[in-house]
C-alpha positions as CSV (number, residue, x, y, z in Angstrom):
1,M,27.9,-4.5,34.0
2,K,28.0,-7.4,36.5
3,I,24.4,-8.4,37.3
4,A,23.0,-10.9,39.8
5,I,19.5,-12.4,39.7
6,V,17.5,-13.2,42.8
7,N,14.4,-15.2,41.9
8,D,12.9,-18.6,42.9
9,M,11.0,-19.0,39.6
10,P,13.0,-20.7,36.8
11,L,10.8,-19.1,34.1
12,A,11.4,-15.6,35.5
13,V,15.2,-16.3,35.7
14,E,15.2,-17.4,32.1
15,A,13.2,-14.3,31.0
16,L,15.7,-12.1,32.7
17,R,18.7,-13.9,31.2
18,R,17.2,-13.5,27.7
19,A,16.5,-9.8,28.3
20,L,20.0,-9.2,29.5
21,A,21.4,-11.1,26.5
22,F,20.3,-8.2,24.2
23,E,23.1,-6.1,25.8
24,P,26.5,-7.9,25.4
25,A,28.1,-5.6,28.1
26,H,25.9,-7.2,30.8
27,Q,27.1,-10.4,32.5
28,V,25.1,-12.5,34.9
29,V,27.6,-13.3,37.7
30,W,25.3,-15.4,39.9
31,V,21.7,-16.5,40.5
32,A,20.1,-16.9,43.9
33,R,16.9,-18.8,44.6
34,N,16.0,-16.8,47.7
35,G,17.0,-13.7,49.7
36,A,19.2,-15.7,52.1
37,E,21.3,-17.1,49.3
38,A,21.6,-13.6,47.8
39,V,22.9,-12.1,51.0
40,Q,25.6,-14.8,51.2
41,L,26.6,-14.6,47.5
42,C,26.7,-10.8,47.6
43,A,29.1,-10.9,50.5
44,T,31.6,-13.0,48.5
45,N,31.0,-11.6,45.0
46,T,29.3,-8.2,45.1
47,P,27.8,-7.4,41.7
48,D,27.2,-3.9,40.2
49,L,23.4,-4.5,40.2
50,I,21.0,-7.0,41.6
51,L,17.6,-7.8,40.0
52,M,15.6,-8.7,43.1
53,D,12.3,-10.6,43.3
54,L,9.9,-9.8,46.2
55,I,8.1,-13.0,47.0
56,M,10.5,-15.9,47.8
57,P,10.9,-18.7,50.3
58,V,13.3,-18.5,53.3
59,M,13.9,-14.8,53.0
60,D,11.9,-12.4,50.8
61,G,13.2,-9.5,48.7
62,V,12.4,-6.8,51.2
63,E,14.5,-8.4,54.0
64,A,17.3,-9.3,51.5
65,T,17.4,-5.7,50.3
66,R,17.7,-4.5,53.9
67,R,20.5,-6.9,54.7
68,I,22.5,-6.3,51.5
69,M,22.3,-2.5,51.8
70,A,23.5,-2.8,55.4
71,E,26.3,-5.2,54.8
72,T,27.5,-5.1,51.2
73,P,25.6,-2.3,49.5
74,C,25.1,-2.3,45.7
75,A,22.5,-1.1,43.3
76,I,19.2,-3.1,43.5
77,V,16.2,-3.0,41.2
78,V,13.0,-4.8,42.3
79,V,11.6,-7.1,39.5
80,T,8.1,-8.3,40.0
81,V,5.3,-9.9,38.0
82,D,2.6,-8.0,39.9
83,R,3.5,-4.4,40.8
84,Q,0.0,-3.4,41.9
85,Q,-0.5,-6.3,44.3
86,N,2.9,-5.9,45.8
87,V,3.0,-2.1,46.0
88,H,3.6,-1.9,49.8
89,R,6.4,-4.4,49.5
90,V,7.9,-2.4,46.7
91,F,8.0,0.8,48.8
92,E,9.4,-1.2,51.8
93,A,12.3,-2.4,49.6
94,M,12.8,1.1,48.2
95,G,12.9,2.3,51.8
96,H,15.8,0.0,52.5
97,G,17.7,1.2,49.4
98,A,16.3,-0.4,46.2
99,L,16.6,2.1,43.4
100,D,13.7,1.3,41.2
101,V,11.2,-1.3,40.2
102,V,10.2,-2.9,36.8
103,D,8.0,-5.7,35.5
104,T,9.5,-9.1,34.8
105,P,9.9,-9.4,31.0
106,A,7.4,-11.7,29.5
107,L,8.6,-14.9,27.8
108,G,7.2,-15.7,24.3
109,A,4.9,-12.6,24.2
110,G,5.4,-10.7,21.0
111,N,8.7,-9.0,20.2
112,A,11.3,-10.2,22.8
113,Q,13.5,-7.2,22.4
114,E,10.6,-4.8,23.0
115,A,9.6,-6.8,26.1
116,A,13.2,-6.4,27.4
117,A,13.4,-2.7,26.6
118,P,12.0,-1.3,30.0
119,L,14.4,-3.4,32.0
120,L,17.4,-2.5,29.8
121,R,16.4,1.2,30.0
122,K,16.4,1.0,33.9
123,I,19.8,-0.7,33.9
124,L,21.2,2.0,31.5
125,N,20.1,4.7,33.8
126,I,21.5,3.0,36.9
127,G,24.8,2.6,35.1
128,W,24.9,6.4,34.9
129,L,23.9,6.7,38.5
130,I,26.5,4.4,39.9
131,G,29.1,5.8,37.5
132,E,28.8,9.2,39.3
133,K,29.0,11.3,36.1
134,T,30.2,14.8,36.6
135,P,27.2,17.1,36.6
136,R,26.8,19.8,34.1
137,P,27.5,23.4,35.2
138,R,24.4,25.1,36.4
139,P,23.7,28.8,36.0
140,V,23.1,30.9,39.1
141,P,19.5,32.1,38.9
142,T,18.2,35.6,39.3
143,P,16.0,35.6,42.4
144,H,12.4,36.9,42.3
145,R,11.7,36.7,46.0
146,N,9.5,39.1,47.8
147,S,10.7,39.2,51.4
148,A,7.3,40.6,52.6
149,S,5.5,37.5,51.2
150,C,4.1,35.1,53.8
151,Q,4.2,32.2,51.4
152,R,6.2,29.2,52.7
153,L,7.5,26.2,50.8
154,V,9.4,23.1,51.8
155,A,11.1,21.5,48.7
156,I,12.2,17.9,49.4
157,G,14.2,15.6,47.1
158,S,14.9,11.9,47.7
159,S,15.9,8.7,45.9
160,A,17.1,5.3,47.1
161,G,15.8,4.8,50.6
162,G,13.5,7.8,50.1
163,P,10.0,6.3,50.7
164,A,10.9,5.2,54.2
165,A,12.7,8.5,54.9
166,L,9.7,10.5,53.7
167,E,7.4,8.4,55.9
168,V,9.5,9.3,58.9
169,L,9.7,13.0,58.0
170,L,6.0,13.5,57.2
171,K,4.9,11.7,60.3
172,G,6.7,14.4,62.3
173,L,4.6,17.1,60.8
174,P,1.0,18.1,61.8
175,P,-1.9,18.1,59.4
176,N,-2.1,21.9,59.7
177,F,1.6,22.5,58.9
178,S,1.9,26.1,57.8
179,A,4.1,25.5,54.6
180,A,3.4,24.0,51.3
181,I,5.4,20.8,50.6
182,V,6.5,19.5,47.2
183,L,8.3,16.1,47.0
184,V,10.5,14.9,44.2
185,Q,11.3,11.2,44.5
186,H,13.0,9.1,41.9
187,V,10.2,6.7,41.2
188,D,8.6,5.5,37.9
189,Q,5.3,7.2,37.1
190,V,3.4,3.9,37.3
191,F,4.2,3.8,41.0
192,A,3.7,7.5,41.8
193,A,0.0,7.3,42.6
194,G,0.5,4.3,44.8
195,M,3.4,6.0,46.6
196,A,1.2,9.1,47.3
197,E,-1.6,6.9,48.7
198,W,0.9,5.0,50.8
199,L,2.5,8.1,52.3
200,A,-0.9,9.6,52.9
201,S,-2.0,6.5,54.8
202,A,1.2,6.3,56.8
203,S,1.5,10.0,57.7
204,G,-2.1,11.2,58.0
205,L,-1.3,14.2,55.7
206,D,-2.9,15.1,52.5
207,V,-0.4,13.6,50.1
208,R,-1.4,13.5,46.4
209,L,0.2,13.9,42.9
210,A,1.0,17.4,41.8
211,R,-1.3,18.6,39.0
212,E,-0.2,20.7,36.0
213,G,-0.9,24.3,36.6
214,E,-1.6,24.3,40.4
215,P,0.4,26.3,42.9
216,P,2.0,24.7,46.0
217,Q,-0.3,25.4,48.9
218,A,-0.2,24.9,52.7
219,G,-2.0,21.8,53.9
220,A,-1.1,19.8,50.8
221,V,1.9,17.6,50.1
222,L,2.4,17.4,46.4
223,L,4.4,14.5,44.8
224,A,5.9,14.7,41.4
225,G,3.8,12.2,39.4
226,T,5.3,11.6,36.0
227,N,8.6,10.7,34.3
228,H,8.9,14.3,33.2
229,H,10.6,16.9,35.4
230,I,8.5,19.1,37.6
231,R,9.4,22.8,38.0
232,L,8.0,26.0,39.5
233,L,7.1,28.7,37.0
234,K,7.5,32.4,37.4
235,N,3.7,32.7,38.0
236,G,4.0,30.4,41.0
237,T,2.4,27.3,39.5
238,L,3.8,23.9,38.9
239,A,4.4,22.4,35.5
240,Y,5.8,19.2,34.0
241,T,8.4,19.4,31.3
242,A,10.5,16.9,29.3
243,E,13.3,19.4,29.2
244,P,16.2,19.1,29.9
245,V,16.1,15.8,28.0
246,N,19.7,14.9,28.9
247,E,19.0,14.6,32.6
248,I,19.5,11.0,33.7
249,Y,17.4,11.5,36.8
250,R,13.7,11.8,36.0
251,P,12.1,13.6,37.6
252,S,15.2,15.6,38.5
253,I,15.5,17.1,41.9
254,D,18.1,19.6,40.6
255,V,15.6,20.9,38.0
256,F,13.0,21.5,40.7
257,F,15.3,23.1,43.3
258,E,16.7,25.4,40.6
259,S,13.2,26.6,39.7
260,V,12.5,27.2,43.4
261,A,15.7,29.3,43.7
262,S,14.7,31.2,40.6
263,Y,11.0,31.8,41.0
264,W,9.6,31.1,44.5
265,N,8.1,34.3,45.9
266,G,8.4,33.8,49.6
267,D,10.3,31.8,52.3
268,A,11.5,28.3,51.5
269,I,13.5,25.4,52.9
270,G,15.3,22.8,50.7
271,V,15.7,19.3,52.0
272,L,17.9,16.6,50.4
273,L,17.4,13.1,51.7
274,T,19.0,9.7,51.1
275,G,19.8,8.6,47.6
276,M,22.5,7.3,45.2
277,G,24.2,9.7,42.9
278,R,24.4,13.5,42.9
279,D,21.0,14.7,41.9
280,G,19.8,17.6,44.0
281,A,23.2,18.8,45.3
282,Q,23.7,21.6,42.8
283,G,20.1,22.7,43.0
284,L,20.3,22.8,46.8
285,K,23.4,24.9,46.5
286,L,21.5,27.4,44.3
287,M,18.8,27.6,47.0
288,R,21.4,28.3,49.6
289,Q,23.0,31.0,47.4
290,Q,19.6,32.7,47.4
291,G,19.5,32.8,51.2
292,Y,17.2,29.9,51.8
293,L,17.7,27.4,54.6
294,T,19.1,24.1,53.1
295,I,19.2,20.8,55.0
296,A,20.9,17.5,54.0
297,Q,20.3,14.2,55.8
298,D,23.3,12.9,57.7
299,Q,25.3,9.7,56.8
300,Q,24.2,7.7,59.8
301,S,20.5,7.9,59.1
302,S,20.8,7.6,55.3
303,A,20.0,4.3,53.6
304,V,22.3,5.4,50.8
305,Y,24.7,8.3,51.5
306,G,25.1,9.6,48.0
307,M,23.1,12.7,47.2
308,P,23.4,14.2,50.7
309,K,27.2,13.5,50.6
310,A,27.4,15.3,47.3
311,A,25.6,18.2,48.8
312,A,27.9,18.3,51.8
313,A,30.9,18.1,49.6
314,I,30.0,21.3,47.8
315,D,28.8,23.1,50.9
316,A,25.2,23.2,49.6
317,A,23.6,22.4,53.0
318,V,23.4,25.0,55.7
319,E,22.6,22.2,58.2
320,I,23.3,18.4,58.1
321,R,20.8,16.6,60.4
322,P,19.7,13.1,61.3
323,L,16.4,12.1,59.6
324,E,14.4,12.3,62.9
325,K,15.6,15.8,63.6
326,I,14.5,17.3,60.2
327,A,10.7,17.6,60.9
328,P,11.3,19.3,64.3
329,R,13.6,21.8,62.5
330,L,11.0,22.5,59.9
331,L,8.5,23.2,62.7
332,E,10.9,25.6,64.3
333,V,11.4,27.6,61.2
334,F,7.8,27.5,60.0
335,P,5.7,27.5,63.2
336,K,1.9,27.8,63.1
């Protein structure tokens, strides 16, 4: 994989070079000392992946991510020495299309290969994402819906660009929205709690991590909070599971949407937002096959038109809408 490094700290650049050297297939094609250099270099030599620092002179990583994704899009992973201090910047960058975030590997601290493992694991996963692997066939579930039930659920999946898209969508809903909401965003579990707090502060809604064994409930926005998949069980509660272990996307939107199609006992809407890859498309189609309204974000408003495009290609979405039109549509279908 052709990889670029954007970082103004020589020690951090060296740490990243040494980590990447453990995988001979990775090639560092260029190094930029700030975001402005990265934008210029990316325009002339677009890599497969950029390892992007956040705090840099001239142009920071958030603005560089925004510019690159608008002009010469490619996969971007935020690499930072202090995730907690920079949590808001992390989600800003993800809102512009960064796929993930990881700590800068430490130089001279214990086993160098172990220190490099988290970064190399992220890169491996992204290699699968941008490779657009053909999804495995998924079984058509047997519905268990009771049409007389008054339970309402909005199941939302998002990936690259998702944090900013979720902020816009949730801001369009009132605190007394009549449906339960469950969010599945591709984000590492160490950032999930911070993302929930950030979305709660930005939207004014009760956004928190989903707890094992609790049911979706109106008035609460539940975010998948671990690197395991989240699914709905037949008894109507939520559970985390490591299976299927061969899913590249963790947590998988497809896994959650499939469980909704199988076991939700009421009315539901499936929403698939911006993201790279195909996760969620097959699950959204299963929800449509069970008679649920399914919505995909349109190309113009998507930071990365991958997952919604995949859904549109297989006719999984009943409606394709601009981001700002999705919340009003939810309110039309699920009024007070």
